[in-house]
N, C-alpha and C positions, 0 to 999 in steps of 0.2 A: 338438598339445592341443586340447581341445573345445571345441568354439562352449560359449558360454552357451544356455540353451535356457530360457524361462520350465515352472513345474511344473503352472499353469494361472492361469487370466486377469486379468488385473487385472481390479478392479472396476469403473465407468460411478465418471465424477466428483459432486462431490458437488457439486447447481443446491441458488440459496437468492439473497436478495438481495444481489447482486457487488455493484448500483454502490452504494445502500447504507451497502452495508457500510467502501467504497474513502471514500463521500463523510466520512460518516461519523469513518471516522480521520485521516482527511488533515484535516478540521476540527476535531480533539480537539491535533493538534500543531500546528494552527495558536497554537488556546488557548496549547497550554504552554509554543510563543516569546513572546507577550505573556505571557504573564502571569510568567514571569523575563528577559523586556525592565530591569523596574528594579531586580533586583537583579544587572547586571552587571559594576555595581564589586565588586561578592561575590565572584562568580563567574570575577572576573579574579583577585585577591585571593589567591584559596583553586584557583586554574590550573584551575576545572572549568565556561572556561567555553566548555569541546567541546558540552557542553550547551545550550549555547542556539544554537550552530550545529546538530546533532545533530536541538535542532527543527526549526528551520526548515528541512533539508534534505527532513525528514520531509515536513512540512509540499508539495517540491518533486519530490519522488518523486511521489506521495501522488496533485498536480494529473498526473501521469504516464498514472500508475493510473486515475485518472476514465479521463482520452479515451483511455484502450487501455483500459477492461470496456464504457462508454458505444459505443464497435465490432465487438469480440466480439457482445452484443448484440444491435446493430444487424441483421450478418450472423448470429447466428441466428437472429432472425424470420424476415431477407427467406426464409433456405432454405425458413423451414417455411413460407412464405406460397405458396413454390412448386409 
């Protein structure tokens, strides 16, 4: 079997305000979680309580993402200053 080889070089990754983007989206997940809490009984009655917990999971994963991208940005700045 022939080994797969790329036909062209991969493009450079897009860079932007990664920390701000991840922080903003994490905040959005948390706001959605808080907005749904008063209606938890309705969600439970209609078997949609997973919507609430999905927002909380998104918040938790976003916090991990913030920690990750802040470390990544710090590592990029360290290598650029050397």
